[in-house]
N, C-alpha and C positions, 0 to 999 in steps of 0.2 A: 200072822196077818191081823190087822187091826179089827177090833170088835165093832168099830163104828160103821164099817161098810165092808161087805164081803161079797165074793163072787160065787155064783152057783151055776154049774153047767148042767143043763137038762139032759136026759138020756138021749135025746135026738141030736145032741151036739150043738144046740143053739147056745149062744153066749148071753146069759141072763144075769143081771146084777140086782141086788136088793139095796134100795136107797134107805136113808135114815127114816123116811116116812113109812117104811115097811112095804112099799110097792115094788113090784118086780119090773125091771126095765130090760127089755130084750134088745140087744144091739142088732141093727139091720144095716145093709149097705147105705152109706151116707156120702153125699157129695162133699168133696174136700173143701169147697167154699163155705160150707155151713159149719165146719169145725172151728173151734176157737183158735186164736193165735197161739195159745199155749199148746193145744193139741197138734196144730200143724207143725210146730217146731219139734215136738217130740216125735211126730210121725216121720220126720226126716231121719231121726236117729234110728227108729225102728226099721225103716225101709233100708237104710244104710247097712245095718246088721244083717237083715234078711238077704240082701244082695250078696254079701260076703259069705254067708252060710250056705245058701242054696244054689248059687249060680257061679259058673266059671266063665267070666267075661274076658279073661286073659289080659287085664289091664288094671291099673290102680284107679280106684274110684274115690273121689273126694266130694264133699258137699259144697256146692258153689256158694260163695258169699254174695250177699246183696250189695251191689254198688261198690265192690272193691276196686281199688286203683289198678289200672293196667299200664304196662309199659307202652308208651306211645310209639307207633310206627314212624318212619321217617316222614311219610306223607302227612301224618297228623301233626308232627312237630312243626313242619313247614306251615301247615294251616294255622297252627297256634301262633306262630311268629307273625304271620300275616294279619291275624286278628288283633294282636298286640299293637301293630303299627297303625291299624285303622280302628282303634278302640272307640267305640261309641255305644252308649247305654242302650240305644234302640236297636242296635245290631247284634246284641248278645243273643245267640240262638236259644230257643226255648224247647225245641223238639228234636231236631235232626242231629245225628252224629254225637249223641251223648248217652251216658248210662241210663238205662230204663228207669231206675229208681229216681234219678234226677229229673227226668221228663215228668214223672208222676208228681214229684214234689212241685215242679213248676206249674203243673195243671191245678194242683190243690191251691196254690197261691192265686192263680188266675180265678178259680172258682170263688175263693173267699173275697177277692176284690170285686167280682161281679155281684156277689150277694150283698156286699157293703154298699155298692152303688144303688141297689134296688131298695135298700132300707132308708136310712136318714143320714146322708153323707156329712152334713155340717156337724152333727152331734156324735158321729161314730169315732171311737178311739182306735187308732191304728195299732197301738201296742198296749196290751193289758199287763198290769203288774202281776207277777206270779202269785203273790200273796193274796190278791183279790180272788183268784180262782180257787186256791186252797181254802180260803175263808168261806167262800160260798158253798163249796162241797161239804166242808165240815159242818156248817150251819144246817145244810140240808140233811146230812146224815144224822145229826143230833135230833132234829125235829122228827125225822122218821122213826128214830129209835124209841121215842116216847110213845109212839102209837102202835108199834109192832115189836114183838120179841123175836130174837133169833131162835131157830128151830133146835138148837143144841146149846148146852151149858158152856161148851168151849168154842163158841162162835162159829158153828157150821153155817153155811150160806143159806139164806132164806129168800123169800120174795123181796125183802127189803133191799138186798144186794142187787137184785135184778133191776130195781128201780134206779139204784145208784149207778149201775152200769149204763142204764139208758141216758143218764145225764151226761155221760162222757161220750157224746156223739160227735161226728165231724163238725157239727155246728157250734160246739163249745169253743170259746176263744182259747187259743193255744198260748201257753205260758212261755214257751221258748221255741226257737226254730226246730222243726222236726224233719229235716231233710233225710235223716237216716232212720226215722221211725217207720215201722211197717203199718201204714194205715192210720186212720184217724180215731180209733177207738181204744187207744192205750190208756191204762189207768196209772200212769207214772206219777201224777201229782198226788193221787190218793195214797199210793204205797209208800211215798216218801214221808208221810206224816208220822207223828209219834203214836205208837201202838196203844198207849194208855188213853188217848183222846176219844177213841170210839171203837167199840167191839165190832161194829160193822166194817170199819177200815181194817181192823185186825184180820177179819175174815177174807179180805181181798188180797192178802199177801200171796204172791205167785212164785213159781219156781222155774228154774232153767234146767235143761238136760245136764246130766253129769259130765263134767269136763275136768281136765287136768287142773290142779290147784292154781297154776299161773293164769289159766284162762278164766277160771271162776273169779279170781281176784280182779281181772281186767274187766269182766262184764258184770260185776256184782251189782251195779246200779241199774242194770237193764230190767225192765218189768214187761211182762207179756199179758195181753188182755184175755179175760175169760170169755169174751164174745168174739164172733167172727170179725176179722179185720175188714175195713172198708175195701170194696172191690177195687183192685189196682190195675186199671186198664188205661193206657194213654188216651187222651181226648181225641187225638188224631186217628188212632186205630179204630176206636168205637164209632166216630163220625163217618169214616170211610166205609166201614162194614155196614152201618145202617143205610147209608146212601146206596150202596151197591145191592143190598138186599131189597131195597124199595124200587130201584130203577134198572138194575142190571142183570137180574136173574135170567131174562130171556135174550140177553145180548150174545149173539154168536161170537165165539172166540174171545170172550172177555179175558183180559190179562195178556192176550196175544196180539191184539190189534194195536197199532201205534197210537200215540197221543200227541197233543200239542205241547212241545217242550216249553214254549213261552207261558202257556196257561198253568202248566204243572209247576214251573218255577215261581209263578206269582202266588199260587196256593201255598207252596212251600215257605215262601218268605212271610206270608201272613201268619201261618202257624208258628213260625220261628219268632215273630214279633209279639206273639201272645194275643193276636187278634181273635175275637170271638167269631170264628168262621162258621157260617151256616151253609152246609152243602144242601142244595135243592135240585129240582129238575132242570134248572138252567145249566148246571155243571155237567160236563160230559162224563159219561160212565168211564170212558177210557182214560180220561185225565185223572179221575179219582182212583182208578185201579193202579195207574202208574205211580201216583203219590204214595199209596199204601206200600207198594213194592219198594220204592225208594227209602221210605222210613225204615223198613225191616233190613234192607241192604246196608244202610249207613250206620246201623247200631254198632258201636265199638265192640260189644260182645254179643254174639248171636243169641237169639231167644232161648235156644236149648243149651247154651253155654259151651265155652271151649273145654272146660273141665270134663264134661260128660260126652264130648264128641266121640271118642273111641269106644266108650261103653255103649252108647246108642247104636253105632254101626255094628259092633260085635254081637249085638242081640241076634243078628241075622245068622250067626254061627250056631245058635242053640237049636234044640228040637222045636218043631212048630208049636207044640203046646207051651213051651217055656218062653217063646219069643215075646208074646204079648204081656205075660205077667212080669217079666223082667223090665220091659219097656214101661209098664205102669209104675213099678217101684222107682225107676229112674225119674219119672215125672214127679213123683213125690219129693225128690231131692231138690227140685228147683226152688229158688226163692219165690216168695208169695207173688211179687210183681210179675215175674216170668211165668209162673203157673197161671195166674189170672188172665194175663194177656194171651197166652197160648190157648187157654180155654175159649176165650172170645173169638180168636182167629180160627180155631178148628170148628167152632160152632158155625161160623160164616162159611168156611170152605166146604163143610158137610152140606150146608144148604145149597151152595152153588152146584155141587156134585149131584144133588138130588134133582136138579133141573137140567141135567146134561142131555137127556134124551127127549125126543119128540113125545108129546102127549096130547090129550084132548081135554078141553075145558068142560065145564058143566053143561054147556050148550052143544057139545059135540064138535066144536071147532078145533082144528088141529093147532097146537101150540109148538112152535119150533124150539128145540132144546138148545142150550148154549154150547154144547159139544165139549164142555170142560169136565171130563170125568175125574175121579180121584187120582188116577195115574197122571193125567195131564196137569192137574193142580200141584201134585207133589213134585213133578218135574220142574215146575216154575218156582215154587216156593222153597223146596228142599234145600238148595244151595245157600239161600239167604238165612234160613233158620238154623242150620246145622253145618258148621264148618270150623276148622282149626284156625285158618288164616286165609286171607284172600291173596292168591298167588298171581304173579305176573304171567303173561302169555309164555315167556321164555321158560319159567319154572314149570309151567304146566306141560309144555312139550317134552321136557326132559323126563318127567315122571308120568307120562300120559297113561301108561298101562295101569299103574297103581291108582292114579287119580280116577280113572274110569271105573275101576272096581269099587272104590269108595263112593263115587257118585251114584252108582247103582244101588248101593246099600242105603245111602242117604234118602234116595227117592222111595225105596221100599219101606223105610222106617216111617217117613211122613205119610205115605199112603195108608199104612196100617193105622196110624193115628187118626186120619180123617175118617176112615171107615168104621173105627171103633170108638169114635168120639164120645158117644153117650155113656159108655161104661168106663172109659179111660180114667175119668176123674172121680169115680165112685170108690170109696174106701171100704173094703170088706170088713165084716165084724171081727175077724180074728186079729187084724191089725189095730182096729180101735180098742179091742180088748187088751192087747199088749201095751198100748199107750196108757190106758187107765190103770192097769196093773202096776206100771212103773210109777205113775203119779200117786197111787195109793200108799206107797211106802213112805212118802214124805208129806203128802197133802190130802188126807182123807176128806176134809171139808170141801176142797176144790172138786174132788171126784164126785161128791154128793151133789154139788151145784150143777156139774156137767150132766150128771145122770137125770136130774130133775128137768133140765132143759131138753134133753133127748126125749124124756117121757112126755113132755108137753108138745114136742114136735115144733117148737117155735124158737126162732133165733132173732137176735137183735141186729137190725140193719138200720143204720142212719138214725139211731135214737128211738126206734119203735120196734116192737116185737111183731114178726111176721111168721106165718106158717112156713115151715122149712122149704117146701116145694116152691112157694111163691118167692121166697128170699133168693133162690138160686137164679132167678131171672133179673134181679135188681142190678 
């Protein structure tokens, strides 16, 4: 084990590390959103191995890929042909019926366009030369390196690198299209520079999980951020959840009562055109609820992914104590955009369920509950979030018995997620420890940087450092 950083386990079984500064850092349960992109990628590998070692789910488990291409169904092929015939730039959908990662990329483009309009449109450059960004980062790094020294003779990460990571926030002009990049805090531009130019840049070299040589060769240019990636939740999902949390929690039968098809279609078209839709009290709660359901229903790949469908429903075959822990490990396998969107949705559904029953306000007045318990919500949302394929009525009738059994399992899985939402996305110390132990073999400096960030309890979100608890609600 490297002498630069070592692990010490206390007699109580707590996972404690010593950083280069000599301080002890005790690992505690941490929200997955506060882990760095590098840690989240390695966590997928650790969870994958743990599932195979400790649980018999009776099926093959694979780690879902972010935004991978799917075979188009006949219906989607016909839709594509129709769009080709009526090709119009303004009609290209921005939200509905497309991969989640693409929706988020479209939202990022929309946000950047809105930010540009708020600044100085006449003088704003639409496309930045990549060399400009590299040059500015290098100049910044060189300037900082004259004022502060690195904490180790072989370029261990110090507070200087934290500042450099701050500079690579989502507001930094992007050097190239990043449709397939996970979030806006990647340090790709930095890690592509010559290592001899700056020891700070040398310290920011990152690693990928161990893969077969062919895969390593294929992904050798990919770099992962040492900071948490920008929260990846579609604008439509977040807007709908915020609106319903503000205006719909006391609405009886929310998600069950019918909506205006015309108004829902209009909202759908506005989001698809990239319009900056502002949902307010003038919008019907039932229309917004229907819009949210439509978005989730029309996703080409369900939020919990087709790859993990069988594994999720087979958790119901395990002992009660193992069901939840296996479900949590499967959640860790989800791509970041799926995981972040699921977190936001479950946060909202948990809030709705908490207002299901009648209660009294501070003045003693009775407040009518919305009657939407976790079971009712799981019954409505389960089939849209977890399925293998959408079957026709004829197919459903032929396999009605098997389908009914699977449907019951799907509802039970989602209900468990809603009721355990607060702990579902927390990563226990033993898994964090396994991730750090793996990284320690090749990147002790990176481990030290991560330990110091955990010690401070602060994470970088949007270019500024926030306390970890506060960062989770950003």
